[in-house]
N, C-alpha and C positions, 0 to 999 in steps of 0.2 A: 552498588549495582542497581538496587531497587530504585533509588532516587533518579538515576538517569532514565530509567524506563518509564516511570510514572509521569514525569512532567510533560514531555512531548506527547505521549500516547493519550493522556487524559483529554486533551483538546480535540482529539479525533474521534472519540467514542460517543455515541454509537454511530456507525455509518448509516445503516438502515435506510438507504436511498437506492433506488434502482439505477441511477446514473450519477457517478461522482468520479473526480480525477484528482490526484495528488502529484506534486512535483517533489522529488527528493534531491537534495544537494548536500555537498560537503565542502566547507570552506568557500562557499559561493559558486562552486563548479557543479553543474548538473550531474547527477548520478543515475537517476531513473525516473520514470513516470509510472504511476499505478492507476488503472482505471477499472471501475466496476460498472457492468451493464447487464441488461437482460437480453438473452437470446433464446427465443422460444420459451420453454418452461424453466430454463436454467438461469442461474446468475453466474456471470463470467467475470473473473478477475484477471486482467491482463497486465503484465509488467514488462516494460521496455527499458532495457539497460542502455545508458547513453555512452558508456565508455567504449572507445575504439577497441575492436577485437573481442568484445564481450560475447559470450555464448547466448543465443536466443533462449528465452524462457517461454515454455509452452503455457498458454492460458489455463487457469484452473477453473473447473466447472463445479457448481454447487446446486443442490436441489432447492435450497431456501436462501433467502436474504440473510437470515440470522446466521447460517453456517458461513456464508461469505463474509459477513461482518466480523465474526470471530477470527477468521483467517487474516483479513486485512488488518485488524487490530494487532494481531501477533506479528505480522509483517512490519507494520509501522514501528512497533516496539523494538524489533530487531534492528531496523535502520537507525532508530534513536540511540540504541545501545552502541552502535558502531560510530556514533558521533555525527550522524547526518541530521540535517534539518528537513522537516516534512511540512509542506504547506498545501492547503487546498487550492486547486487551480480553478 
């Protein structure tokens, strides 16, 4: 399990940018997009699921870029564990 999580997630760390987007796919089919941006004093991570009938995901707000970075790295590791490919857009 650890091997699956380390390989893809290592290339994504650290985010530490105010604006970044990733595309998540599985077997070549789009699954989601993840974007990090600044809104006022907050850092917002928005995830859009591509699958038809998927439930909307509310954006997550963080007080610091470091907190958003930790969340995004965990999210990307979860996608990788589920067999998804993650690429910077």
